[in-house]
N, C-alpha and C positions, 0 to 999 in steps of 0.2 A: 804708378810706381810698380816695378815687377817684383816677383818674389826673391829673386836674389840681392837685390839691393835692401829689402826688408830684413832679410836674414843678416845681411852685413851690418846693418844699423843695431840690430838686437845683440849681436856678437860683440861689437866694440862697446856698446852700453854696459853689458855684462863685465867685460873686462875692466871698463873704467870703475863700476861699482866694486868689482874685487880688489882693486888697487887702492880704491879709497878705503875699504874696510881693513886691508892689511896695514894701511899707514895709521888709520885711527886706533887699532888694536896694538901697534907698537907704542903709541903714545900713552895708552892708558895701562896696558899690561906688562909692557917691557917685551924683551926678546923671548921669554919663557912662555908667553902667551900664543906665540907663533909655532911651537914645537909641535904641539897635537895636531894641528891642521896640516902641517907639512908631513908628518908621519902618516896621516890617514890618506892624503893624496899620493904619497909615495907607495903605499900599499895598493891603492886602487890602480895606479899606473903598472905596477909590477904584476898584478893579477891580470890585467888587460893584455899586457905584453906578453906574459908567460903563464897562460892558464893551467891550472892542474889538469893531469890526465883525464880526469873522470869528466871534466867540463869541455875537454877538447872536442873539436868535431871528429866524428868518427868516419874514417875513410873506407870506403867499400873494397873489399878484396877483389883484386883483378881475377876476372874470371876467364878461363881459356875457352875459346870458341870450339865448338864441336867440329869434327871433320865434315860433318854435312854442311854447317854454315860456312866453313873455308871453301868447300867445294863450291857453293853458291856465289861466293864473292870472287873467287877465281874465274868461274865462268862468266860472270858479268863483266870483269875487268880485262878478261882475255880478248874481247873484241877490239879493244882500244878506244873506241869512242861510245858515247852514250847512245842508247837506243832513242829514236825518234818516237814521239807520241803516236806516230801513224801505224808503227809496227805493234804497239800493244793493243789490248781490247779497248774499245771506244767506251763500253758500258760495263758496269759491274752487275754481276747477278746478285739480287737480292732475295731473301726468302718471303718477299711480299709483293703484291701487285694490286692494282686498282681495280675495284669491281664496278662495272658500269651500273649505274641506277636504271629504274624501270620508267622514268619519265619519257624516255624517247629524246631524240635529238632533233632539232631543226637548224636550218642554215642561219636563221637570225641570232640563235643563242651563241654560235661558235664565235670567238672573237677574230676579228680580221688580222690583228698583229698579235703574234704568240711568241 
């Protein structure tokens, strides 16, 4: 059974139990017993739909790109087509390199497929 089917079953079981609870509370407490849960659920819904400003997600202010950045974007888009990977550098220059060991190399140690 996949996860979606299990979640559907759990959801409908919760709905059925909630409906059973509402019906049973109506029988024992009357209509007044339903007022508090309805108010609480309504408040939760309103807080979810219209959160207070201090809880709302803060949007980042739009930052105007510098003239230097705009010049770069204009230079790249001015060619009309994207540069192919052949025109750019094949390798990056990193500030580290491999130091060869002192054991020496033999033809048997070098892998045939690299």
